[in-house]
C-alpha positions as CSV (number, residue, x, y, z in Angstrom):
1,M,85.2,69.1,189.1
2,A,88.2,69.9,187.0
3,K,89.2,66.3,186.9
4,K,85.8,65.3,185.7
5,K,85.9,67.9,182.9
6,K,89.3,66.5,181.9
7,N,87.9,63.0,181.7
8,I,85.0,64.1,179.5
9,A,87.4,65.9,177.2
10,E,89.6,62.8,176.9
11,H,86.5,60.7,176.3
12,K,85.4,63.0,173.4
13,E,88.8,62.8,171.9
14,N,88.5,59.0,171.7
15,F,85.2,59.2,169.7
16,I,85.4,62.4,167.8
17,Q,88.1,62.8,165.2
18,E,88.5,65.3,162.5
19,Q,88.5,63.9,159.0
20,P,88.6,65.4,155.4
21,I,85.2,65.5,153.8
22,T,86.5,63.5,150.8
23,T,87.6,60.7,153.1
24,T,84.2,60.7,154.8
25,L,82.4,60.5,151.4
26,E,84.7,57.7,150.2
27,Q,84.4,55.6,153.3
28,N,80.7,56.2,154.2
29,Y,78.8,57.6,151.3
30,M,80.3,55.7,148.4
31,P,79.5,52.2,149.7
32,Y,75.9,53.3,150.3
33,A,75.7,54.8,146.8
34,M,77.1,51.7,145.1
35,S,74.7,49.5,147.2
36,V,71.7,51.5,145.9
37,I,73.0,51.4,142.3
38,V,74.0,47.7,142.2
39,S,71.4,46.2,144.6
40,R,68.3,48.2,144.2
41,A,67.6,50.8,141.5
42,I,69.3,49.9,138.2
43,P,68.1,46.8,136.3
44,E,70.5,44.2,135.0
45,I,70.7,42.6,131.5
46,D,67.9,40.2,132.3
47,G,65.6,43.2,132.7
48,L,65.0,42.8,136.4
49,K,66.1,44.5,139.6
50,P,67.1,42.3,142.6
51,S,63.7,42.7,144.3
52,H,61.9,41.6,141.2
53,R,64.2,38.6,140.6
54,K,63.9,37.4,144.2
55,L,60.1,37.6,144.1
56,L,59.8,35.8,140.8
57,Y,62.3,33.1,141.8
58,T,60.4,32.5,145.0
59,M,57.2,32.0,143.0
60,Y,59.1,29.6,140.7
61,Q,60.3,27.6,143.7
62,M,56.7,27.5,145.0
63,G,55.6,25.8,141.8
64,L,53.4,28.7,140.7
65,L,54.5,28.4,137.0
66,R,52.1,25.7,136.3
67,G,50.1,25.4,139.5
68,D,47.0,27.2,140.7
69,R,47.1,30.7,142.0
70,T,47.9,31.2,145.7
71,K,47.2,34.1,148.0
72,S,49.6,37.0,147.6
73,T,50.3,37.0,151.3
74,N,51.8,33.5,150.9
75,V,54.1,34.7,148.1
76,V,55.1,37.8,150.1
77,G,55.9,35.7,153.2
78,Q,58.0,33.2,151.2
79,T,59.9,36.0,149.5
80,M,61.2,37.2,152.8
81,K,63.6,34.2,152.8
82,L,65.4,36.0,149.9
83,N,64.4,39.6,150.4
84,P,64.6,40.7,154.1
85,H,62.3,43.7,153.7
86,G,58.8,44.5,155.1
87,D,55.8,42.8,153.5
88,A,54.5,46.2,152.2
89,A,57.6,46.8,150.1
90,I,57.5,43.3,148.7
91,Y,53.8,43.5,147.9
92,E,54.2,46.8,146.1
93,T,56.9,45.1,143.9
94,L,54.5,42.2,143.2
95,V,51.6,44.6,142.3
96,R,53.7,46.2,139.6
97,L,54.5,42.9,138.0
98,T,50.8,41.8,137.6
99,D,48.6,42.0,134.6
100,G,45.9,43.5,136.8
101,N,47.9,46.6,137.5
102,G,48.8,47.2,133.9
103,A,52.3,48.7,134.6
104,L,54.1,46.2,132.3
105,L,53.6,45.7,128.6
106,T,54.4,42.0,129.1
107,P,53.1,41.1,132.6
108,L,55.1,38.5,134.4
109,V,52.4,37.7,137.1
110,D,48.9,36.3,136.4
111,S,46.7,37.9,139.0
112,K,43.1,37.8,140.4
113,G,41.7,40.6,142.4
114,N,42.1,44.4,142.7
115,F,45.7,45.4,142.0
116,G,45.0,49.1,141.3
117,K,45.9,50.6,138.0
118,Q,49.0,52.2,136.5
119,Y,46.9,55.0,135.1
120,S,45.3,56.0,138.4
121,R,47.0,57.7,141.3
122,D,44.2,57.2,143.8
123,M,42.9,53.7,142.9
124,A,44.6,51.6,145.6
125,C,45.2,47.9,145.4
126,A,43.5,45.4,147.7
127,A,45.4,44.0,150.7
128,S,47.6,41.0,149.9
129,R,45.2,38.6,151.8
130,Y,42.5,39.3,149.3
131,T,44.4,38.8,146.1
132,E,45.8,35.8,144.3
133,V,48.7,35.3,142.0
134,K,50.7,32.9,139.9
135,L,53.5,33.2,137.3
136,A,52.3,34.2,133.9
137,P,53.0,31.7,131.0
138,I,55.7,33.9,129.6
139,C,57.8,33.1,132.7
140,A,58.5,29.7,131.2
141,E,60.9,31.7,129.0
142,I,62.2,33.7,131.9
143,F,63.2,30.5,133.8
144,A,64.0,28.3,130.8
145,D,66.6,25.7,131.7
146,I,67.6,27.5,135.0
147,D,68.2,24.0,136.5
148,K,70.9,23.3,133.8
149,N,73.6,25.6,135.2
150,T,72.7,28.4,132.8
151,V,73.3,31.1,135.4
152,D,75.3,31.5,138.6
153,F,73.7,31.1,142.1
154,T,74.7,32.7,145.4
155,D,73.7,32.3,149.0
156,N,70.8,34.3,150.3
157,Y,71.3,36.8,153.1
158,D,71.6,34.1,155.9
159,G,73.1,31.3,153.8
160,S,70.1,29.1,154.2
161,M,69.4,28.7,150.5
162,K,70.6,29.7,147.0
163,E,69.3,32.3,144.7
164,P,70.2,33.2,141.0
165,L,72.3,36.2,140.3
166,L,70.4,36.6,136.9
167,L,67.6,34.8,135.3
168,P,68.2,33.1,131.9
169,T,65.5,34.9,130.0
170,T,65.3,33.7,126.4
171,F,64.1,37.1,125.1
172,P,65.4,40.6,125.9
173,N,63.1,41.3,128.8
174,I,65.2,44.4,129.5
175,L,63.4,46.1,126.5
176,A,60.1,44.2,126.7
177,N,59.0,46.0,129.8
178,P,59.4,49.6,131.2
179,N,61.8,50.0,134.0
180,L,62.2,53.1,136.1
181,G,64.7,53.6,138.9
182,I,66.4,56.4,140.8
183,A,69.8,55.6,142.4
184,V,72.4,57.9,144.0
185,G,73.8,60.2,141.3
186,M,72.2,58.3,138.5
187,A,68.8,57.0,137.3
188,S,67.4,54.6,134.8
189,A,64.3,55.0,132.6
190,I,63.8,52.3,130.0
191,C,60.7,52.3,127.8
192,S,59.0,49.1,126.6
193,F,58.8,47.6,123.1
194,N,56.2,45.3,121.6
195,L,57.3,41.7,122.3
196,A,56.7,40.4,118.8
197,E,58.5,43.3,117.2
198,L,61.3,43.1,119.7
199,C,61.9,39.4,119.2
200,E,61.9,39.7,115.4
201,A,64.2,42.8,115.5
202,T,66.6,41.0,117.9
203,A,66.8,38.0,115.6
204,A,67.5,40.2,112.6
205,F,70.1,42.2,114.6
206,I,71.9,39.0,115.7
207,K,72.2,38.0,112.0
208,D,73.3,41.5,110.9
209,P,74.6,43.9,113.7
210,S,74.8,46.7,111.1
211,A,71.1,46.6,110.3
212,D,69.0,49.8,110.8
213,L,67.3,49.3,114.1
214,C,64.8,52.1,113.4
215,E,63.5,50.0,110.5
216,L,63.6,46.7,112.5
217,L,62.0,48.2,115.7
218,P,59.3,50.8,114.7
219,A,58.9,52.6,118.0
220,P,58.4,51.9,121.7
221,D,55.0,50.5,122.9
222,F,53.4,51.2,126.2
223,S,50.8,49.2,128.3
224,T,48.5,52.2,128.5
225,G,48.3,52.6,124.8
226,A,47.8,56.3,123.6
227,Q,49.6,57.7,120.6
228,L,53.3,58.1,120.0
229,I,54.3,61.2,118.0
230,Y,56.9,59.7,115.6
231,N,60.1,61.7,115.1
232,R,62.7,59.7,113.2
233,K,65.6,62.0,114.3
234,E,64.8,61.8,118.0
235,L,64.2,58.0,117.8
236,E,67.5,57.5,116.1
237,Q,69.2,59.4,118.9
238,I,67.5,57.2,121.6
239,Y,68.4,54.0,119.7
240,R,72.0,55.2,119.3
241,T,72.7,56.8,122.7
242,G,70.0,55.5,125.0
243,R,69.0,59.1,125.9
244,G,66.2,61.2,124.5
245,S,62.5,61.9,124.8
246,I,59.4,60.3,123.3
247,K,56.3,62.3,122.9
248,L,53.0,60.7,123.8
249,R,49.4,62.0,123.8
250,A,46.0,60.7,124.8
251,K,43.4,59.1,122.5
252,Y,39.9,60.5,122.5
253,R,36.6,60.1,120.7
254,Y,33.8,62.7,120.3
255,D,30.3,61.7,121.3
256,A,28.2,64.0,119.1
257,K,24.9,62.8,120.6
258,N,25.9,63.9,124.2
259,N,28.3,66.7,123.0
260,C,31.0,65.0,125.0
261,I,34.7,64.2,124.6
262,E,35.7,60.8,125.9
263,I,39.4,60.1,126.6
264,Y,40.1,56.4,126.7
265,E,43.9,56.1,126.6
266,I,46.4,58.3,128.2
267,P,50.3,58.6,128.2
268,Y,52.1,56.1,130.3
269,T,53.8,58.8,132.3
270,T,50.6,60.4,133.8
271,N,47.4,59.5,135.5
272,I,43.7,60.3,135.5
273,E,43.7,62.4,138.6
274,T,46.5,64.6,137.5
275,I,44.8,65.3,134.2
276,I,41.5,66.1,135.8
277,D,43.0,68.4,138.4
278,K,44.9,70.3,135.7
279,I,41.8,70.8,133.5
280,I,39.7,71.9,136.5
281,A,42.4,74.5,137.4
282,L,42.4,75.8,133.8
283,V,38.6,76.2,133.9
284,K,38.7,78.0,137.2
285,N,41.4,80.3,136.0
286,G,39.4,81.2,132.9
287,K,42.1,79.7,130.5
288,I,39.5,77.3,129.1
289,R,35.8,78.3,128.8
290,E,34.5,75.6,126.5
291,I,34.2,72.9,129.2
292,T,31.1,72.6,131.3
293,D,31.9,69.5,133.3
294,I,34.5,66.7,133.6
295,R,34.1,63.3,135.2
296,D,36.1,60.2,135.8
297,E,33.9,57.4,134.3
298,T,36.5,54.6,134.6
299,D,34.9,51.2,135.3
300,L,35.5,47.5,134.6
301,N,35.5,48.3,130.8
302,G,38.6,50.5,131.2
303,L,39.7,54.0,131.5
304,K,37.4,56.9,130.5
305,I,37.5,60.6,131.2
306,A,34.3,62.3,130.1
307,I,34.4,66.1,129.2
308,D,31.2,67.9,128.6
309,I,31.6,70.9,126.2
310,K,29.5,73.8,125.0
311,R,27.4,73.3,121.9
312,S,29.4,75.7,119.7
313,T,32.8,74.2,120.7
314,N,35.2,72.8,118.1
315,A,36.1,69.5,119.8
316,E,39.3,69.0,117.8
317,L,40.6,72.5,118.5
318,L,39.8,72.1,122.2
319,M,41.7,68.8,122.3
320,H,44.7,70.5,120.7
321,K,44.5,73.2,123.4
322,L,44.3,70.5,126.2
323,Y,47.2,68.7,124.6
324,S,49.3,71.8,125.0
325,L,48.1,72.8,128.5
326,T,47.7,69.5,130.3
327,P,49.4,66.1,130.8
328,L,47.1,64.7,128.0
329,S,50.3,65.2,126.0
330,D,53.4,64.1,127.9
331,S,56.9,62.9,127.3
332,F,58.8,59.7,128.3
333,S,62.4,60.7,129.0
334,C,64.7,57.8,128.1
335,N,67.9,57.0,130.0
336,F,68.9,53.4,129.2
337,N,71.1,52.9,132.3
338,V,71.8,49.1,132.7
339,L,74.1,47.1,135.0
340,I,76.5,45.0,133.0
341,Q,78.5,42.6,135.2
342,G,78.1,45.0,138.1
343,H,79.0,48.2,136.2
344,P,76.4,50.8,135.2
345,M,76.4,51.7,131.5
346,T,74.2,53.9,129.4
347,L,73.6,52.0,126.2
348,G,71.6,52.4,123.0
349,I,69.3,49.7,121.7
350,G,72.2,48.2,119.7
351,G,74.5,48.1,122.8
352,I,71.8,46.5,125.0
353,L,71.0,43.8,122.4
354,Q,74.7,43.1,121.9
355,H,75.2,42.6,125.7
356,W,72.0,40.6,125.9
357,T,73.1,38.4,123.0
358,E,76.5,37.7,124.7
359,F,74.7,36.9,128.0
360,R,72.3,34.6,126.2
361,M,75.1,32.9,124.3
362,D,76.9,32.2,127.5
363,A,73.7,30.7,129.0
364,I,73.3,28.4,126.1
365,R,77.0,27.4,126.3
366,R,76.6,26.5,129.9
367,Q,73.3,24.7,129.2
368,T,75.0,22.7,126.4
369,A,78.0,21.8,128.5
370,F,75.6,20.7,131.2
371,D,73.7,18.5,128.7
372,I,76.9,17.0,127.4
373,Q,78.0,16.1,130.9
374,K,74.7,14.5,131.8
375,K,74.5,12.6,128.5
376,T,78.2,11.5,128.8
377,E,77.5,10.2,132.2
378,K,74.5,8.3,130.9
379,Q,76.5,7.0,128.0
380,H,79.2,5.7,130.4
381,L,76.5,3.8,132.4
382,L,75.0,2.3,129.3
383,E,78.4,1.1,128.0
384,G,78.8,-0.8,131.3
385,L,75.3,-2.2,130.8
386,A,76.2,-3.3,127.3
387,K,78.9,-5.5,128.7
388,I,76.4,-7.3,130.9
389,L,74.5,-8.2,127.7
390,L,77.5,-10.4,126.7
391,D,76.8,-12.7,129.7
392,I,73.8,-12.0,131.8
393,D,74.1,-15.3,133.6
394,K,77.7,-14.4,134.6
395,A,76.5,-11.2,136.2
396,I,73.7,-13.1,138.1
397,S,76.2,-15.7,139.2
398,I,78.6,-13.1,140.5
399,I,76.0,-11.4,142.5
400,R,74.5,-14.6,143.8
401,N,77.8,-16.2,144.8
402,T,79.2,-13.1,146.5
403,E,78.9,-13.6,150.2
404,L,79.4,-10.0,151.4
405,E,77.2,-7.2,150.0
406,S,80.1,-4.8,150.1
407,M,81.9,-7.1,147.6
408,V,79.2,-7.1,144.9
409,V,80.5,-4.0,143.2
410,P,84.2,-5.0,143.3
411,N,83.4,-8.5,141.9
412,L,81.3,-7.0,139.1
413,M,84.2,-4.6,138.3
414,T,86.6,-7.5,138.1
415,G,84.2,-9.8,136.2
416,F,83.3,-7.4,133.4
417,D,86.2,-5.0,133.4
418,I,84.0,-2.0,134.3
419,D,84.6,0.9,136.7
420,E,82.9,1.5,140.1
421,V,80.2,3.9,138.7
422,Q,79.1,1.3,136.1
423,A,79.2,-1.5,138.6
424,E,77.1,0.4,141.1
425,Y,74.5,1.2,138.4
426,I,74.3,-2.5,137.4
427,A,74.1,-3.6,141.0
428,E,71.1,-1.3,141.6
429,I,69.1,-2.8,138.6
430,R,65.9,-4.5,139.9
431,L,65.7,-8.3,139.6
432,R,62.8,-8.0,137.1
433,N,64.9,-5.9,134.8
434,I,67.7,-8.4,134.5
435,N,66.5,-9.7,131.2
436,K,67.8,-9.6,127.7
437,E,64.9,-7.4,126.4
438,Y,65.4,-4.7,129.0
439,I,69.2,-4.6,128.5
440,L,68.8,-4.5,124.7
441,K,66.4,-1.6,124.9
442,R,68.7,0.4,127.1
443,T,71.8,-0.3,125.1
444,A,70.0,0.6,121.9
445,E,70.0,4.2,123.2
446,L,73.8,4.3,123.0
447,D,74.0,5.1,119.3
448,E,71.4,7.9,119.6
449,L,73.1,9.2,122.7
450,K,76.5,9.3,121.0
451,K,74.9,11.3,118.1
452,E,73.3,13.7,120.4
453,I,76.6,14.3,122.3
454,E,78.4,14.9,119.1
455,E,75.8,17.5,118.0
456,L,76.0,19.2,121.4
457,K,79.8,19.4,121.1
458,Q,79.4,21.0,117.6
459,I,77.0,23.6,119.1
460,L,79.4,24.3,122.0
461,G,82.2,25.0,119.6
462,S,80.2,27.2,117.1
463,D,79.0,30.7,117.8
464,T,77.0,30.6,114.6
465,K,75.0,27.6,115.8
466,I,74.4,29.2,119.2
467,K,73.1,32.3,117.5
468,N,70.8,30.3,115.3
469,I,69.3,28.6,118.4
470,I,68.7,32.1,120.0
471,C,67.0,33.3,116.8
472,R,64.8,30.2,116.6
473,Q,63.7,30.7,120.2
474,L,63.0,34.4,119.6
475,K,60.8,33.6,116.6
476,A,58.9,30.9,118.6
477,I,58.3,33.4,121.4
478,A,57.1,36.1,119.0
479,K,54.6,33.6,117.5
480,K,53.4,32.2,120.8
481,Y,53.3,35.3,123.0
482,G,53.2,38.2,120.6
483,Q,50.3,40.7,120.9
484,P,49.3,43.6,118.6
485,R,50.7,47.0,119.4
486,K,48.9,49.1,122.0
487,T,50.5,52.4,121.3
488,E,49.5,53.9,117.9
489,I,52.3,55.5,115.9
490,V,51.4,58.9,114.5
491,Q,53.7,60.7,112.1
492,E,54.8,64.2,113.4
493,E,54.0,65.7,110.0
494,E,50.4,64.5,110.2
495,I,49.7,66.6,113.3
496,P,48.4,70.0,112.4
497,T,50.5,72.9,113.6
498,L,48.5,75.4,115.5
499,D,49.6,78.9,116.6
500,K,49.2,80.1,120.1
501,E,46.4,82.3,118.9
502,D,44.4,79.2,118.0
503,F,44.4,78.2,121.7
504,I,43.1,81.5,122.9
505,E,39.3,81.6,123.1
506,D,38.1,84.4,120.9
507,Y,35.2,86.5,122.2
508,G,34.3,90.1,122.3
509,I,35.4,92.2,125.2
510,R,35.1,95.8,126.4
511,L,38.0,97.5,128.1
512,F,37.8,100.2,130.7
513,L,40.5,102.5,132.0
514,T,39.9,105.0,134.9
515,E,41.8,108.1,135.8
516,Q,43.2,106.4,138.9
517,N,44.6,103.5,136.9
518,Y,41.9,100.9,137.5
519,F,41.4,98.5,134.5
520,K,38.5,96.2,133.7
521,K,38.0,93.6,131.0
522,I,34.4,92.5,130.6
523,S,33.0,90.1,128.0
524,L,30.3,91.6,125.8
525,V,28.0,88.8,126.9
526,S,28.4,89.8,130.6
527,L,28.1,93.4,129.7
528,R,24.6,93.0,128.2
529,S,23.2,92.2,131.7
530,A,25.5,94.4,133.7
531,G,24.5,97.5,135.5
532,E,26.4,100.7,136.0
533,Q,30.2,100.5,136.2
534,K,31.5,100.7,139.8
535,L,34.2,103.2,140.4
536,K,35.9,104.7,143.4
537,E,34.2,107.8,144.8
538,D,36.9,110.2,143.5
539,D,37.6,108.3,140.3
540,R,36.2,108.8,136.7
541,M,36.2,106.8,133.5
542,L,39.1,107.9,131.3
543,L,38.7,105.6,128.3
544,E,36.8,102.6,127.1
545,L,37.0,100.6,123.9
546,E,35.9,97.3,122.3
547,S,38.2,94.6,121.2
548,T,38.7,90.8,121.2
549,N,40.2,88.4,123.7
550,R,43.1,87.7,121.3
551,A,44.2,91.3,121.1
552,D,47.4,92.8,122.6
553,L,46.9,95.7,125.0
554,L,49.2,98.7,125.0
555,F,49.3,101.0,128.0
556,F,51.2,104.3,127.6
557,S,52.5,105.9,130.8
558,D,53.6,109.5,131.7
559,Q,57.2,108.2,132.0
560,C,57.4,107.5,128.2
561,N,57.0,103.7,128.8
562,V,54.5,101.4,127.1
563,Y,53.4,98.2,128.9
564,K,52.2,95.3,126.9
565,L,49.6,92.7,128.1
566,K,47.8,89.9,126.3
567,A,44.1,90.5,126.6
568,N,43.6,86.8,127.5
569,D,46.1,87.2,130.3
570,A,44.0,89.8,131.9
571,P,41.3,88.4,134.2
572,D,37.7,88.9,133.3
573,T,35.8,91.0,135.8
574,K,32.3,92.4,136.3
575,A,30.8,95.8,136.2
576,S,30.2,95.6,140.0
577,A,33.9,95.3,140.7
578,L,36.5,98.0,140.8
579,G,38.8,96.0,138.4
580,E,42.6,95.4,138.4
581,Y,45.0,98.0,139.7
582,L,47.4,98.6,136.9
583,P,50.6,99.2,138.9
584,N,50.1,95.7,140.4
585,L,49.1,94.1,137.1
586,L,51.8,95.6,135.0
587,G,54.6,96.0,137.5
588,M,54.9,99.8,136.9
589,E,57.4,102.2,138.4
590,P,56.6,104.1,141.6
591,E,54.5,107.3,140.9
592,E,54.0,106.2,137.3
593,H,50.6,106.8,135.7
594,I,48.9,105.3,132.7
595,L,47.6,108.0,130.3
596,Y,46.3,106.0,127.4
597,M,45.3,102.5,126.4
598,T,44.7,100.8,123.0
599,A,44.3,97.3,121.7
600,T,45.5,95.7,118.5
601,T,45.5,92.2,116.8
602,D,47.9,93.0,113.9
603,Y,49.7,96.2,114.9
604,S,48.4,98.1,111.9
605,G,47.8,101.8,112.0
606,F,49.7,104.5,113.8
607,M,50.0,106.3,117.2
608,V,49.9,110.1,116.9
609,F,51.5,112.3,119.5
610,F,51.2,116.1,119.9
611,F,53.6,118.0,122.1
612,E,53.5,121.3,124.0
613,N,56.2,122.8,121.8
614,G,54.0,122.6,118.7
615,K,55.5,119.4,117.3
616,G,53.7,116.3,116.3
617,V,54.7,112.8,115.3
618,K,53.0,109.8,113.7
619,V,54.6,106.5,114.8
620,P,53.7,103.2,113.1
621,L,52.1,100.9,115.6
622,S,54.3,98.1,114.3
623,S,57.2,99.9,116.1
624,Y,55.7,98.4,119.3
625,A,55.5,94.8,118.0
626,T,58.2,92.5,119.5
627,K,59.2,88.9,118.6
628,T,59.6,88.0,122.2
629,N,56.9,88.4,124.8
630,R,58.3,91.6,126.3
631,K,56.2,93.3,129.0
632,K,57.7,96.7,128.9
633,L,59.2,99.0,126.2
634,V,61.0,102.2,127.2
635,N,61.2,105.4,125.1
636,A,57.8,104.7,123.8
637,Y,57.5,108.3,122.7
638,S,59.6,111.5,122.8
639,S,60.4,113.0,126.2
640,R,61.9,116.2,124.8
641,A,58.7,118.2,125.3
642,A,55.6,117.8,127.4
643,L,53.0,115.6,125.8
644,V,49.6,117.2,125.3
645,Y,47.6,114.4,123.4
646,M,48.0,110.9,122.0
647,E,45.7,108.5,120.2
648,K,45.7,105.5,117.9
649,L,44.9,106.1,114.3
650,D,43.4,103.5,112.0
651,A,43.2,106.1,109.2
652,D,44.3,109.7,108.8
653,R,41.9,112.2,110.5
654,D,41.5,115.9,111.4
655,Y,42.8,117.3,114.7
656,L,42.3,120.7,116.2
657,L,45.4,122.2,117.9
658,M,44.9,125.2,120.2
659,R,47.7,127.6,121.1
660,N,47.2,128.9,124.6
661,S,43.6,130.3,124.4
662,D,43.8,132.6,121.5
663,K,44.6,130.7,118.3
664,A,43.7,127.3,116.8
665,T,44.3,125.3,113.7
666,V,42.8,122.2,112.1
667,L,45.2,119.8,110.2
668,N,45.0,116.3,108.8
669,T,47.5,113.8,110.0
670,E,48.4,113.0,106.4
671,L,50.6,116.1,106.7
672,L,52.7,114.2,109.3
673,P,55.4,111.9,107.8
674,A,55.7,108.5,109.5
675,A,58.5,108.5,112.0
676,A,61.5,106.1,111.7
677,S,61.7,105.5,115.4
678,K,59.0,105.4,118.1
679,N,60.7,108.1,120.2
680,A,61.2,110.6,117.4
681,A,60.7,114.3,118.4
682,G,58.4,114.9,115.4
683,V,57.9,117.8,113.0
684,Q,56.9,121.4,113.7
685,L,53.2,121.7,113.2
686,Y,52.6,125.1,114.9
687,T,54.8,128.2,114.8
688,L,54.8,129.5,118.3
689,K,55.8,132.8,119.8
690,K,58.0,133.0,122.9
691,N,56.3,131.8,126.1
692,S,53.4,130.3,124.0
693,S,52.6,126.6,123.8
694,I,50.0,124.1,122.6
695,S,47.5,123.9,125.4
696,R,44.8,121.7,123.9
697,V,44.4,119.0,121.2
698,C,41.3,117.2,120.2
699,P,39.7,115.4,117.2
700,A,38.3,118.2,115.0
701,E,34.7,116.9,115.3
702,E,34.8,117.5,119.1
703,F,35.3,121.2,118.5
704,V,32.0,122.9,118.3
705,T,32.0,125.5,115.5
706,E,29.8,126.6,112.5
707,D,32.9,127.0,110.2
708,L,35.5,124.4,110.8
709,E,37.3,125.2,107.5
710,Y,38.1,128.6,108.8
711,Y,40.7,127.0,111.1
712,R,42.1,124.5,108.5
713,T,45.7,124.6,107.3
714,R,47.0,122.9,104.2
715,K,50.6,123.0,105.1
716,I,52.9,122.9,108.1
717,P,54.1,124.7,110.1
718,T,51.2,127.0,110.5
719,T,50.6,130.1,112.6
720,G,46.9,129.2,113.2
721,H,43.8,131.4,113.2
722,F,42.3,133.5,116.1
723,I,39.5,131.7,117.8
724,Q,36.2,133.4,117.3
725,E,34.4,134.6,120.4
726,K,31.3,132.5,119.6
727,D,33.5,129.4,119.4
728,K,35.3,130.3,122.6
729,A,31.9,130.3,124.4
730,N,30.8,127.0,122.8
731,N,34.0,125.2,123.7
732,Q,34.6,126.6,127.1
733,V,38.0,128.0,126.2
734,P,40.4,128.0,128.0
735,G,40.5,124.3,128.8
736,Q,41.8,120.9,127.9
737,I,39.8,118.0,126.6
738,R,42.0,115.0,127.3
739,L,45.5,113.8,128.1
């Protein structure tokens, strides 16, 4: 048994070795990360990822550039020769390239059938056996002169065929179509630009690299249209660094006849289902009350989200609210990460165009060198043919009198002083073409051929001429394939600036506060048809007031704190419900109790506080206003003496202060100076004897008496007046009205 354990231990030692984590990452993780970056997620300068390039090249090899469409299944199957992945992954790649899906601003695949939609999350594409595809006409520019050694080729995964490392696209496809990818430790997000604008801007940039790209290239353009909020500063940053954010928002129209808002274009970064789900959630949560119904009415005519609204609703204001609360307004975060010769680089527009220009110039040099070689070879053959013209009969005689076939070429070489290639070419001429007319026609090409070769050599040696060729090609592409912009540019200054208050629905509400700290907010509309307010058996109504849904609510507690709550953040309730329990709603301290509640929209007026020690203070309500959305303010009022009464004042008024149960005074709050701070101790209002205190405070009109002026004081502090026996009886002294 011990021997067996020893063998197991030795076996483990052979397979399990300790290793520093840095070594493990370097040996195992980094190769994987680089494979994802280089071979999958980050596009190269031709604007394609390997999966796209393999798919398009397969279609090119299948003759689908000019032929009829073929079943998508056929394309997927053929692509597996270059891309050894499952058919589902290849078909998803194909779907994104089609004009039917609408993901690309300049689609590369002409399609027939249902390919889903970029703007829909749930609209699935049909299976590959039901759809048909071919290369779009623009692909003639993607594969231009690929057979003239313009790009390098490499073996496919099993060495059975060759595939291009890049495609010699004659326009900057890297910026003509959106490209999104997530690699390991980095990502790429490239927005698309209008093809015509891009080609014109690229041509201008090639001629003058110092030109202002913001003037040449107005703004990105997206396949789903919508509106782009133009911010010159942000756009300059994106153009310069390749990083930044572009704000997009949906387009809508208002159907007055049906009182309906129709959204017909949405930002590229969102979809119909997400928008509808968010709007439904807002309606359910009571954040939006103007919407009665929402429907997806997308059909063959295009995208449409229909929103039914109430008759009194301002459609424009509602849309601004939806822009702020839903993906109807969204951003495209740019991160122009591109592979340049196998190295990921984050480049601005100028940098991308510079590298693309160098790539394209190299392709034209290689194409030109290829043409020179082919034309030189042809020239060499024709020069040999020209020598035949000097004596056709001699050539015929040599061939006819040569006994061995293998000696025809050597005898021609000797007879006309030509090399083997020329002799082989002459020997292969058909008998019917061995006439003076044919030979003269062919040799007449020599002068033109020499001229063409000379021109090609001049192009090969001149960067300026190569750049001129690129510019001519770009302008031809812009003219042939250019389309009007889909995304409308809207200046940021033209968009009205709305406050948060504008987004809050304004309607009348009534607020209720109970002794046991239950709180209700009920709309006045609901209140009209409501019955009696439901309370707990041992609870009673402490306070109720009317306000508006845009008001701020202030709750004063017995621990000298004030809690602030936006009225629109409080849920609406019904008379038949107990309401919200304030400790839960406000996050109050344990054993804390709310004494008073008020509402304000402008923080005008005062809070008046009366204390047991005979002092009183008038605090401006503005003392409780804060720039930030703070939920709790401490030291809301003085804690030096017990509080007897508090109330909000919109204007000065009379209050009755009772000392114990024997004396009382009436004073107007204009005698109280406004306090500098909210927790001020206040001024002495009542001169108190030892062991005496203010026991009761109430508005003067609540004290029943035939002679109120008997108790009035014109100055403070005051000693008060003895309460008349009749007034004691009428007011149930001793007692306290409210705290």
